[in-house]
N, C-alpha and C positions, 0 to 999 in steps of 0.2 A: 521544331525541336520538342522532340516527347521526352520524359521527364522517369524515366526508370528508375526507382528507389534500388534494386537489385546492383546498380551499377556505383553506388554510392559505399564508400570504406565502413567497415560494420560498426569500429568506435562511430563513427558521425550519424551515423542510423539509426543506433541504441541511445547514442546522448542526444537526439530530436525528438525521439519517440519517448523518451522517458520525461525531458521538457514538457512535449505537449501533454504529457500526462499528469505532470506534477502540475501544469498550470490551471488544469482542469478545478484546481482546491479554490486559485485566486476567483474565476469565474464563477465557481458554483459559489461565492461568498456576495455577487454581486446586488444579488435580489432586497439585500439591507438594505440597501438604498432606497427601496419603496415602503420598505417595512422591517419595523425592529424585532416586533415578537413573532416568534409559532411557538404552537404547544407543545409543552413537552414530549404530549401522546406521538408528535409528530416525529419531533427531533430522534424519540428513540425508535420509532417504525423508519426514518432515515440513517438510523446508526445499523438497525439490522439489516437493511437493503444491503449494505457497504458489505459488512459482513459476509450476506450473502455471497453476494460479486468473487469477494477475497475468496471465498473459499473455494467456489467452483472454479477459479481460474488458479487455485490449488493445485487443484485433483486434475482439472483437465490440459491445463496447459505448464504446468511446471513438474508433477508427478510422472503422468503417463507416457511426456515424452522424455523421460528420463530412463522409465524401463525402454520404454522403446530405443533410446540410442544405447544403453549398456545390455540390454538384452533380460534373461530371464534365471541366469542360473543363480545358484546362491552367492557367490562373491559378487553378482549385481545387485542383488536384493539387500546383503548385507551394505554393500556399500552405498546404497541410496539410504538405508536404515539410518546410516551412520550421517550421511550429508543433513536427512532431517534434522536430527538429533543436533550436529555442531550449529545447524541453524537458528535453534530454538534456543541452544545454549549461549549463544553471542548475544541476541536481542535478552536473555535473561542477564549474562553477565552488563550488558548496556545499561539495561533497566536499575539494575541494584547498585550499579558506578557512578549513575549522570544526575547530578542533580535536578530534577523537574517536579511539575506538579499538573494532577489532573484534574478537569473543573469538576467534577462529582467526588473523583474517588481522595482528591487532595496530595497532600505534597508527599515522594519517594524517594527514593534514592540517598546519593550520598548527603552529607550536609551541607546544604548551598549556600553558605557563608551570608557575605552580605549581597550577592547577585538577585537581583529585581523579580516581582513573580511574576511582571509580564514573560521575563527570559525563560520561567521557569516553563510556563506555558510552552513557551517556545519550542523548546527542546523536548517536552513530552511530545510533540505534535509530531517535530524533526525525529525520533526516535522510531516513532511510527509509520513515517511515510519512506523512512531508507530501503526496509525491505522490498516495499512495492516498486521503488526504482530499481534495484538490483534485482529483482523480475523480471521484468523489459530488459535490462543489459543483458541479460543473462540469454531470455529467450530468444533475442537476435544474435549472442556471438555464436551460435552453432552455426550461423548461415540462415536458418530457418526463416528468412521474415514474414511468413506468414502467423507462424506460433508465436513469433513477435510482435507482430501488427495485433492479434488477439488479446493477448496479453496486456499491452497499450493502450486499445479501446476499453477494455475491462478496467483499469486501475482509474483511467481518467473518469471513466461512468462512474467509479465509486468516488473515488475524488469530487465531484460536483455537490450531492447530497453534505459530502464532511465538510466541505468548505464554509455549505449555507451555515450548517451548526457550530461550526469554530465560530465563525463571525458575529453569529446569535449569543454564542455564550461570550466575546468577549466585550459585546456591547451592554451585556450583562453586568459582568462585574465593573462596569461605570467606563471603560472605551468609545473612543469616539465610531462612527459609522467611518471615516475613512482608514483611522487606524485600524481598524478592524478587519477591513480589506484587504490592506497591505501587510500585516501580519499572515493571513492567510495565503496571500500570492508568495511571501517569502520563505516562508514553512512548504509550498509545492517545489522549492526551487532544491531542497534535499533529494529530490529525487532524479535531476539527472547528473548530481554526483553519482550515486546507487547506482545509476545507468552506466555511468562510463566506467566505472571500477568492473561492474559485472560483465562488459561486452569485451572489455580490455580483456582480463584474465582469461575468460575460456575463447576467444578469439587469438590468443595467444600458443594457448596448450589447448586442443583439443580434446584428448582425454578426460579435462574435468568440466566438459559439459556437463554428463550426467549429474557430477559433483554439487556442481551450481546451481544447477535447476532444483534440485534435492535440498542445499542449501537456502535458497530462496524459500521453498516451500515450506521449513521448519520455521523461519524466522517469521513469514505472516502468518501458521498455524500460532504460532507464540502470539503475533501480534491479536488475530480475531480473538482466542481464549482468556489471554490473559487483560486486554482496554475493553476491547468494542463490546463483544455480549455483556460482562461487566457492567459497562457504565451505561447499556440499555437497559437494562433489568433492575436498575436502583429507582428506580421513581416508581413502580407500582404499573409499567405496561409493559409487561412482559410477554402478553401477547402478540400485541401489538408488534415489538419489535423481534420474535420469533416471528409473523406472519411475512415481515419484511425481512429476514434471512432467506425464508422460501422464495418468496418475486426475486429477491437478488441471485438467487443461485439459479434460478430455472432461466433469468434472463441473460446471465452471462452463459449458460449451458445454450442456448441457442444461438448464441453469438459464435459461440466457440464450433459449433458444427457446419451454421453455414459460413463462417469465414476458413474453414477448412479447405 
């Protein structure tokens, strides 16, 4: 009996694909079993690589499909622009009103009260991962399995080095190897939540597809500019991070073309 993904319900397909992409964060953390430290130069290069993959995914797998679905008239352009702006605004407000802490930038958002520092790290990573899962879910929501697959592969690809950087950073904060790997896996589980939300909403109402694609694009653009690139430029390895962006962008572009 042959397995045919196109015969699966779209919500299930989007959920499983975003789950696989999210699980890549945990798998990326596994190398810390064998070595606990990687140089800051390598960490920043890996972060840049992830930003490049996300940037290409935003362009080729979210914005361009949104234009193809909605057309090129003025109303369509304004709809997509508004969707991008709403996605960025959603992440801005989530960032502003959710207590969280970055490994390099430090605490941000609302007053954490007595919330433990580790959970502030978890919230920060979860805020980063949610739009990635949303993008994968929306990619499947319109019934375009090829586009959803490209997004899932690309997000999973950038999650692998991200998981390693997260685990190394947690170990540097004094947490155990096992705990660092566990947290990396757990933060990846935010993505199937976003994936299920995205694929369900778009599957129920097809006219929302270009809005959903644009919204996910705006959220990812916000994460790239507000979090990943600044984090990768704070330790003096801006050039390495920049070349990481370029390599990541090229690889995701190749994936997008070859999987089309």
